[in-house]
N, C-alpha and C positions, 0 to 999 in steps of 0.2 A: 618406507619411511617409518622409523621407530618412534613411538611416542615416549615422551619423558614420563617416568613413573611418578605418581602422585605422592607427596609427602603427607601422609595421613596424620602423623604426629604433629606436624606444624599446623595443619588445618584444625586439629583438636585444640591445640594451645591457643591459636588465634581466636577461636570462638569462645572457649571457656574462660579465657583470660580477659575478656572485655569487661569494663566496669559494670555494665548492665547485668551480665551473667554472674559476676562476683556478688553483686547485691542480692540477686534472686537466690543464689546458693546460701548466702548468709541468712536470708529470711527462712528458708527451708530448715537450716540447722537450728535456728532460734525456735521454730515451732516444735521441732523434735525434742530439743532440750526442755522446753516448757512441759511437754507431755511426760517426759521422764521425771521431772521435778514433781509433777502432780500425781505421779504413780500410775498414770494411764498406760505407760509403756515402760519397758525396761530393756537393758542391753541384751541382745541375743534372743529376744522373744519372737522374732519373725514378723513383727508388726511394723506398719508404716503410718505416717501422718498423712491423712487425706485432706486436701484443701478443698472445701466445698465452695463452689461458685467462683473458682479462681479463673482469672483471665490469662490466657497463655502469654500474651504480650505485656499485660499490665502488672501492677503490684500484686503480690500474693496477700490475701486477706487472712492474716493469722488469727483473726477473731473467730472464724468459722472453720474449725478443723475437727477431725475425729480420728481416732486410732482404729485402723482396720487391718485385716490380714494382707499380706503382700499380694496374694492372688486377687483379692477383692479390689485393691487399689489399682492394680495394673489392668484389670478387666474393664473398669469404668473409663469411658472416653468422653471428652468434652463434646458438647453439641456443635455441629458444624456451622450452624447459623450464627454463632457468637453469643447466643443467649445463655443465661446462667442456668445451672441445674437446681 
């Protein structure tokens, strides 16, 4: 019995196209734009905006952000118990 292959493109579109994810992406883009405007980051500098105390399911709190290296941002993981960092 052959399994039907998964349509990964469709799954990607279905998730990233939801209103919730579009809103979260807009918040991330807004935080990055604010960092560039303030001079904390620039295009091609290899830096990322780190959201401090952000809830994975809730709204991103753009008031508490910092600019860090890509490696530092990807290394830091949120606490599993749901508490803020």
